[in-house]
N, C-alpha and C positions, 0 to 999 in steps of 0.2 A: 892042654893041660891048666889046669885052673891053677891059679894063686892062691886062692881062697875057696874054702865049701863054707857056705854058710846054713845054719839048722834054723829053719822057721822064717816064714817069711811075714812075721807082724811087724808092727813099727820099728822095734831095734835090729832084728835081721835087715829088713829094708834099706833101712839107712845106712846101717856099717855097709851094705851091698852098694849103692848109691855111689857111698864115699870113696870104698877101694876102686869102685871103677873110675871115677875122676881121677882118682890118682895115678888110673892107667892099669890099675890089676885086672886080671880076669878073672869073673866069680861066678859060681854056680850057687844057686841057693834053693833048698830042698823045703819042701812045703809039705804036712801029713793033710793039711785041709784042702777042700776044692776050692778055695777062694784064699785070694792074699787077706793081709791085713791083720791076721789076729783078731785082737779085741778089738781093733778101731773098725767097726761095721755096723751097719742098721740093718735092723730085721721087725717085721711086722707081728705084732702081735694078735692074743686070740681074738679084740674087738676089732682088729682092722687098723691100728693104729701104726705108724711107723716111729721107731725107736731106735734112739742111737746107744748105743752095747759100749763102746769105747771115746765117750768125749771127754773122759780123762786125759787121754793123749793128747788133748791140745791145752791143758790148763796150763794158765798162767799167759796165754795168747802170744802176743808179740814178745815178751819176755821168757817165754820158755822155750824148752828143748827143741820140739819141732820147730821152730822159727829157727832157732840156731842151723840147725841141718839143713833148713831150706836156703838159710843165706849161706853155708858153708859150697852149697851145691851150685849157687848162684842163683836163684828164684826167690821167689816170693810166696807166701800166704796170704792173700786177703782176709783176716777174720771180722764177721760182724760185729757191731756193736750190740752189747749188751740190751736186750728188749726190757727197759724199764719197768713198761706195762704190761709186760707178758702175763697171764691168766693160765689157772690148771680148771681142767674138769675133774669135779669129783661129786662120785652120786648124783649126777644129771646137772649140775648147777656149776657157775663160772666162779672163782675164787681168785683173790689177789693172790701171789705169790709168795710166801714165807719169807722176810728179808733175816737172812744169817742164820746162827743159830735159834736167837731169843725169839724170832718170826715163827720157829719149826717148833719149838717149846709151847707157844702159845695157839697155835694154827687147831683148830675143831676139824681139822682134816685127819688129826691122827689122833688114835685113842690115848687115855690117859695112862694104859698101862706102855703103848709105845713113846710117849714123849717122856715117862720116867726111865724109859730103857736108853733112850737116846741121850738125857740128862746124865744115866750112868758113865755110856761110853765118853759124851764128852769129857766127864772128868777125868777118867782113863786117859785118852788122850793130851789133855792138859800136862800130867802127870809124868806120861810116859817121856823117854829118855830118845829121843830123834836117832841116835846113834846107833839104838839095837833096832831099829825099823826101817832102816836106810833100803837095806836090801830084801825086802820083803813088800809082796805085792799085796795089798790091800783089798 
């Protein structure tokens, strides 16, 4: 008999299951997909590039929730330092990675319309009340 049944084997579900199991509880995890991880996964796009779908789950690296859960489990995550010299391939050419919001607003990799849409989004974010978005997936 299980003490807890967790619905979903994404980051939150697997974290809850691991913490409960560490506390001595018997846990069953139910997942509808063929693989665990939820949005934290890689995929290969049409051009053959491997992309990270859930990189946001490790945001804030050592200061974030992923690291806090691993510490509570007695484990560690080795985060790679950010590559400051990373380049992007766009239209067959290497480009410097835009630095911060201002860099994305100036880059020729985005159309004028896309940059205006980004600017409008940044203004909305700046004016938004974080308390209204705390429980929303962005």
